[in-house]
N, C-alpha and C positions, 0 to 999 in steps of 0.2 A: 226398787220401784220399777214397774214395767213401763215400757215406752209406748206412747200412743201418738197417732196423727190426728190432729183436729182440723177438719176442713170447714172453712167458714165462707159464707156468701153474705157480703155486706151490701146494704142498699147504696144506690148512687148518691154520693155526697161530695162536697168540696174537700180538699186535702186537709185543712185544719180539723174539720170534724172527723175525718177518717183517722187522723192521728190520735185524737182523743178516744175514739172508739177502740182502736187497737191497744191503747194504753189501759183502758178499762178492762178489756179482755185479758190482757197479760197480768194485770193486778189481781184479777179473780183467780188466776192460776197460782200466782205467788202467795196469795193470802191462804190458800189451802195447802201450802207446803210443796208445790210443784216446781219443776225446773223446766225452762224453755230451752231446748237444744237448738232449734232453728226456726226462723220465720221466713216463709217463701211467698213472695207476691206473685200471683199468677195473672194479674192484670185486671183491667176493666173490660168486660166482654158482655155481649148480649146473652141472655139465658136461653137454653134450648127451648123452653116453653114458658109462658107467663105464669107467675106464681103469686098467690096472694098471701101476705103475711101481715099481721097486725092491722087488718082492715085496709090495706093498700095493695094495689096490683103492681108487681115489679116485672120489668122486661129486661133490665140490665143490672149487673151486679159487679162488685169488686170481689175477686176470688183470692183467698189467703189460705196457706197451709202452715200449721204450727206443728212442730215435732216436740212433744213434751214428755217428761217423766213425772208421773204422779201416782199416788196410791189408787188402788182400784175403787175404793169407796168414794173418792172425791169426784170420779168421772160422772156419776149420776148427779151430784150437786152442781157441777159445771154445766151439764146439759140442761138442768132445770133453770139455772140462772140465765143462760144464754137464750133459752126459749122465751123468757120474759123481756129480753132486751129488744127494743123497737128498731135498732139499727141492724140487727142480725136477721137476715131473711131465712137462712137455713144453716144448720150446723150438723156435722157428722163426726163421730169419733171412731177410729179404727185402731185396733191393737196391732203393733208392729211385731212380726215374727222375729224371734231371736235367731241369729246366725249360728249354725252348728260348726264346731271346730273338728269335724270328722276328717282325719287324714287318711287318704286312700293311696296305697302304693301298688305298683304293678305286681310285686311278689305276693302280696296278700290276695289280689284278685285272681292270680293264676293258680292258687291252691284249690284242691278239690273242695266242694262244699262241706264235707264232713270234717275238714281240718280248720275251717275258718272259725274265728272267735265268736262271731255273731250266731253262727249255727250251733256251736257248742252251748252257748247260753240258752238258745231256744230249746235244745234237747233237754237240758237240766230243768227248765221250767215245765216242759211236757212230762217229765218223770214225776214231778211233784203233784200234778193235777190228776184228779179222778177221771177215768175214761167213761164218759156218759153213754157210749154206744155199747159197751159190754155189760151193762146193768141188766139183770134178769128180774122179772117181776116175781115176787114171792107171794104165793097164795096163802092166806091166813085161814084156811078151812080146817086144818088139822088132819087132812087126809094125805095119803102118799101119792095121790094122783089128782088130776083136774077132772071133775065129774061132768063138765059140760062139753067135753070134746067127744066126738064119735070114735 
C-alpha cells in the first residue's frame, strides 16, 4: 500500500468535539483497510484567507496532518466522505515519494561514464530501440526515381 499525507483543516470547535471529529476521520480510514502511521497537530491558527464551506465562512481552523497507508482506490472514497463532513473545512491528499536506496561510492563516481553501470544500461536500451532519425521515406510510385524533383 502506498503512503499518503492527508492534510485537514477542521473548523473551530471545543476539544471534546474536536476529539470526536478526529475519531470519525480515523475510523473512516480504518474501515477501508488503511493504517495511520502518524497524526500531527499543527495547531489552531487563523487561515490565510477566509473560506466558505458548508454555507459558513471560516477565518480560523485547526490544522492536522495524517500520514496513512491505504489502497489507491480508497483515496477517492475518503475524499468524497470528507467533503460531506461539516466539521472539515478543507482536505488534501498528497502521495509521499518513496526513498530510494541508491548507494553512491567515490570509486563509482570517479569511473569514466562509459564504464558506469547506469550508462551501460542506457546503451543497451538504446541498441534495442529503432532510430527514428535515420528512417528514409519510401516512395510507392514504382519508379526508380522521384518524378517531382528538378
